[in-house]
N, C-alpha and C positions, 0 to 999 in steps of 0.2 A: 575689291574694294569699289563702293558705289561712287559713281561720278556725280559732281555737282552740277545743278542745272545750269546750262550755259558755259560750263568749262571747256567742253569740246571745241566750242567756237573760238576760244581764245588761246588754246594751247600751242598752236602752230606759230602765231605771231609772237607770243611771249617767249617760246624757245627761240625764235630767230633773233629776237632783241637781245636775250642774254647771250647767246653765242656771239653776236657782233660786238657786244661790249667787251667779252673776253678776248676777241680778235683785235680789237683796238688797243686794249691794254698790253697784249702781248708783244706789240711792236715798240712799246716805250720801255727802255732798259730797267728803270727802277720797278716798274710794275711787273715786268717780265720776271725779275727775280722773285718778287713776292708771289707771283702765281705758281712758279716752279717749287716754292717752298710748302705750298699746300698740296698734300698728296692725292687729293681727289680731282684736281683740275684736269690733268692730262687723261687720265682714264675716263672722265665724263666727256671730254672732247673726242676722245677716240670712239666712244659709243655714239655720240652725236653725228661724227663725221660718216659713220656707217648706217645708223638707223634714225637720222634726224627726220622730223615730221615734214620737212620740205626740202627740195633740191637746194634752196638758198642757204638753209641752216646747215646742211651737210657740207656745202662748199665753204661757209664761214668757219665752221669747225675745222675743216682741213687746213684753211689758211691760218688759223689760231695755232694748230699744231705745228705747222711749218715755222712760224715765227717763234714758237717756244723751243724749237729743235735747235737753234743756235746755228743753222745752216745760213751761210752767206748766199744772197741772190746775186746772180751774175747776169748782167744784161747780155742778150743775144742781139748783136747789131743787124745781121742779115735776116730780113723778113720780119723784124720786130714790128709789131702793131701797137704795142702799149708801153706806156712809160709808168714805172712805179716810183712813188715818192715816199720817203719815210720821214718820220718826225724827228729822227736822230740826226 
């Protein structure tokens, strides 16, 4: 497939923005339920987490997958350097 002129310049930031949007939706329970009902979301995020166009897109995809997995995050007190806040 031929590439559109200038498309290569915007692929990386567009992918990053879309993956970030999915990651943000994945932490909100009503949106998470909807995302999980769409059969293409998790496979697409799995591909993006492995083959994303940037490290940031890969990290955001992995974060979205974690949020969609339903696993509970448990704070580690000893040596903890970051605080995570949730919208729930």
